C-alpha positions as CSV (number, residue, x, y, z in Angstrom):
1,M,57.4,-45.1,52.8
2,R,58.0,-45.9,49.5
3,K,59.1,-49.5,48.6
4,K,63.1,-49.9,48.3
5,I,63.8,-52.6,45.5
6,V,66.9,-53.8,44.2
7,A,66.0,-55.3,40.8
8,G,68.8,-57.5,38.5
9,N,68.5,-57.8,35.1
10,W,70.1,-60.7,34.0
11,K,69.8,-59.9,30.5
12,M,70.7,-62.7,27.3
13,N,72.9,-64.1,29.8
14,L,73.1,-67.9,31.6
15,D,71.8,-71.6,30.6
16,Y,69.2,-72.9,32.2
17,N,71.3,-74.7,34.6
18,E,73.7,-71.8,35.2
19,G,70.3,-69.4,36.2
20,L,69.3,-71.9,38.9
21,S,72.5,-72.0,40.3
22,L,73.0,-68.2,40.4
23,F,69.4,-67.5,41.9
24,S,69.7,-70.4,44.4
25,E,73.0,-68.4,45.7
26,V,71.1,-65.3,46.1
27,L,68.3,-66.4,47.8
28,N,70.5,-67.8,50.7
29,M,72.5,-64.8,50.7
30,V,69.7,-62.7,51.0
31,K,67.8,-64.8,53.0
32,D,71.0,-64.8,55.6
33,E,72.4,-61.1,55.1
34,A,69.6,-58.5,54.3
35,T,68.4,-57.3,56.8
36,G,66.1,-54.3,55.8
37,T,62.8,-53.8,54.7
38,Q,64.2,-54.2,50.9
39,E,62.5,-56.1,47.9
40,V,64.4,-57.9,45.6
41,V,63.6,-58.9,42.1
42,V,65.5,-60.9,39.9
43,C,64.8,-60.5,36.0
44,S,65.8,-63.5,33.9
45,P,65.4,-64.5,30.7
46,F,62.0,-66.6,30.0
47,I,63.8,-69.7,30.1
48,H,64.3,-69.6,33.8
49,L,60.9,-68.1,34.8
50,H,59.1,-71.0,36.0
51,S,61.8,-72.5,38.0
52,L,62.7,-69.0,39.7
53,T,59.5,-68.6,40.8
54,H,59.1,-72.3,42.4
55,L,62.6,-71.6,44.1
56,A,61.3,-68.2,45.6
57,K,58.4,-70.0,46.9
58,G,58.1,-69.2,50.8
59,S,60.5,-66.1,50.5
60,A,59.6,-62.9,52.2
61,K,62.4,-60.6,50.2
62,V,62.6,-62.2,46.8
63,S,60.5,-61.7,43.4
64,V,61.2,-62.9,40.2
65,G,60.3,-60.6,36.9
66,A,60.7,-60.7,33.3
67,Q,62.7,-58.4,31.1
68,N,60.2,-57.8,28.1
69,A,56.5,-58.1,27.1
70,H,54.8,-58.1,24.0
71,Q,51.7,-55.8,23.7
72,A,48.9,-58.1,22.4
73,E,47.1,-60.8,24.4
74,S,47.7,-63.0,22.2
75,G,47.9,-64.4,18.5
76,A,50.3,-64.8,15.3
77,Y,53.3,-63.4,17.0
78,T,55.7,-66.1,16.1
79,G,59.0,-65.7,18.7
80,E,56.9,-63.5,21.4
81,V,55.4,-64.0,24.7
82,S,52.7,-62.6,26.2
83,A,51.9,-61.3,29.3
84,K,49.3,-63.7,30.5
85,Q,51.9,-66.6,29.8
86,I,54.7,-64.6,32.1
87,K,51.8,-64.3,34.5
88,S,50.8,-67.7,34.5
89,V,54.2,-69.3,35.2
90,G,54.1,-66.7,38.7
91,A,56.2,-64.0,37.7
92,A,55.3,-60.7,39.4
93,Y,57.2,-57.9,37.2
94,V,58.1,-57.2,33.8
95,I,60.6,-55.1,32.9
96,L,59.6,-52.4,29.9
97,G,61.3,-50.0,27.8
98,H,65.0,-50.3,29.0
99,S,67.2,-48.9,27.0
100,E,68.6,-52.0,24.9
101,R,64.7,-52.4,23.5
102,R,64.7,-49.1,22.6
103,Q,67.7,-48.9,20.5
104,Y,68.0,-52.5,19.1
105,F,64.2,-53.0,18.7
106,G,63.0,-49.5,17.9
107,E,60.4,-49.9,21.1
108,T,58.5,-46.3,21.1
109,N,56.9,-44.5,23.6
110,E,53.5,-45.1,21.7
111,L,54.4,-49.1,22.0
112,L,55.9,-49.1,25.3
113,A,52.3,-47.8,26.4
114,K,50.6,-50.2,24.8
115,K,52.6,-52.9,26.7
116,T,52.6,-51.1,30.1
117,D,48.4,-51.5,29.7
118,T,48.6,-55.3,29.0
119,V,51.3,-55.8,31.6
120,L,49.1,-53.8,34.0
121,A,45.9,-55.9,32.8
122,N,47.2,-59.0,33.8
123,D,48.0,-57.7,37.2
124,L,51.8,-57.6,36.8
125,K,53.9,-55.0,37.8
126,P,55.6,-53.0,35.2
127,I,59.4,-51.6,35.8
128,F,59.4,-48.6,33.4
129,C,62.5,-47.5,32.0
130,I,63.4,-44.0,30.9
131,G,66.5,-42.4,30.4
132,E,69.0,-39.9,27.8
133,T,71.7,-41.0,25.8
134,L,75.3,-39.0,25.4
135,Q,74.3,-37.0,22.6
136,Q,70.9,-36.0,24.2
137,R,72.8,-35.4,27.7
138,E,75.6,-33.1,26.2
139,S,72.8,-31.3,23.4
140,N,71.2,-30.6,26.9
141,T,68.2,-32.1,26.1
142,H,68.1,-34.9,28.8
143,F,65.0,-33.2,30.9
144,E,62.8,-32.8,27.3
145,V,63.4,-36.3,26.8
146,I,62.6,-37.9,30.2
147,K,59.6,-35.6,30.2
148,S,58.4,-36.8,27.0
149,Q,58.8,-40.8,27.4
150,L,56.8,-40.1,30.9
151,A,54.4,-38.4,29.2
152,E,54.0,-40.5,25.9
153,G,54.6,-44.0,27.4
154,V,52.9,-43.9,31.0
155,F,51.1,-40.7,31.9
156,H,48.2,-42.0,30.1
157,L,47.5,-43.9,33.1
158,D,44.8,-42.7,35.8
159,A,46.7,-42.7,39.3
160,A,45.7,-46.0,40.9
161,Q,47.3,-47.7,37.5
162,F,50.4,-45.4,38.2
163,S,50.6,-46.4,41.5
164,K,52.0,-50.3,40.3
165,L,54.6,-49.2,38.5
166,V,58.3,-48.7,39.3
167,I,60.5,-45.9,37.3
168,A,63.7,-46.8,36.0
169,Y,66.3,-44.1,35.1
170,E,69.1,-45.3,32.9
171,P,71.5,-42.6,31.9
172,V,72.0,-44.7,28.6
173,W,75.2,-43.6,28.6
174,A,76.9,-45.0,31.9
175,I,75.4,-48.4,30.8
176,G,77.7,-51.1,30.3
177,T,80.5,-48.6,29.9
178,G,81.7,-48.4,33.3
179,V,81.2,-44.8,33.4
180,T,78.7,-43.6,36.2
181,A,76.8,-40.8,36.9
182,T,77.5,-39.1,40.0
183,S,75.2,-39.5,43.0
184,A,74.4,-35.6,42.5
185,Q,73.8,-36.2,38.9
186,A,71.5,-39.3,39.4
187,Q,69.9,-37.3,42.1
188,E,69.1,-34.5,39.8
189,I,67.2,-36.2,37.4
190,H,65.5,-38.8,40.0
191,A,64.0,-35.3,41.6
192,F,62.7,-34.3,38.4
193,I,61.0,-37.3,37.8
194,R,59.5,-37.3,41.0
195,K,58.4,-33.5,40.3
196,E,57.1,-34.8,36.9
197,I,54.8,-37.0,38.5
198,A,53.4,-35.0,41.1
199,A,52.8,-32.6,38.5
200,K,50.4,-34.8,36.4
201,Y,48.7,-36.6,39.8
202,D,49.8,-35.4,42.8
203,Q,52.5,-35.1,45.7
204,S,51.1,-38.6,47.5
205,V,51.4,-40.4,44.3
206,A,54.8,-39.1,43.4
207,D,56.2,-39.8,46.9
208,A,54.8,-42.8,46.5
209,T,56.7,-43.9,43.4
210,T,59.8,-45.9,43.6
211,I,62.4,-44.6,41.5
212,L,65.2,-47.0,40.7
213,Y,68.6,-46.1,39.3
214,G,70.2,-48.5,36.3
215,G,73.7,-46.9,35.4
216,S,76.2,-49.1,36.6
217,C,75.6,-49.6,39.9
218,N,77.9,-51.3,42.0
219,P,79.0,-52.7,45.6
220,K,81.4,-49.5,45.8
221,N,78.7,-46.9,44.7
222,A,75.7,-48.4,45.5
223,A,75.5,-47.1,49.6
224,E,76.4,-43.2,48.1
225,L,73.5,-43.7,45.3
226,F,70.8,-45.1,47.4
227,A,71.3,-42.6,50.4
228,Q,69.9,-39.9,47.9
229,A,66.9,-38.7,48.7
230,D,64.7,-39.7,45.2
231,I,67.2,-42.8,44.5
232,D,64.7,-45.8,45.7
233,G,67.2,-49.0,44.6
234,G,68.4,-49.9,41.5
235,L,68.1,-52.0,38.3
236,I,71.4,-53.6,38.0
237,G,73.2,-55.3,35.2
238,G,76.5,-56.9,35.0
239,A,76.8,-57.4,38.8
240,S,73.7,-59.1,39.3
241,L,75.6,-61.9,37.5
242,K,77.8,-62.3,40.4
243,S,75.8,-63.4,43.6
244,R,78.2,-61.7,46.0
245,D,78.3,-58.5,44.0
246,F,74.2,-58.6,43.9
247,T,73.8,-59.2,47.5
248,D,76.4,-56.6,48.8
249,I,74.1,-53.8,46.2
250,V,71.2,-55.3,48.2
251,K,73.0,-54.8,51.9
252,A,72.8,-51.1,50.6
253,F,69.6,-51.1,52.6
254,N,70.7,-52.9,55.6
């Protein structure tokens, strides 16, 4: 049985105290209301990580993650944060290749392959994001885009390394737009991703891989999306900034 995960991506939101307050609310709500086997991951800005990992100690369900990491172990990279530094504060996950990183910071599949290696070398779990833009979907190249993102970004890993990854599918055209892929559209891509993983490794590796949906998931559509055979949870943006909404999404797995 592959792991079910609901991961929140706070992006560049919340000051220090706001972050601690929100996380405390989520921690308590999840403890009281989440009755399934789902895991909850909160990916905060770097300023919160140390404090959140301390608050989460003893929680059976809630882990903490970062939103990015540099590909080098250390060095003269002013303003960057290394995987080793993230690991040292107790975080467990790192989001890599989010569509906003690809779009605004020019992150390529080649760069993300290096970041993946560094994150894994520091015993952190990558949440590796892939997905197509509206233009790519309308030109019917979305399957090729997904295929190349996997091949160039993570398929250099051996099966043991790959098994430590979580994949997140982001229909870029559905992020922050209020437009959501239908559950059938999302399932189609998730099934394609799993098929590609099986072709590269084998069916058992594919069946064990958690694939999250990352496109405007909310409390109203979460249950329908998560009921799809190949959707194993969500990477949640805006709704993760509201403790009630985020917990209600988590409860879709109850």
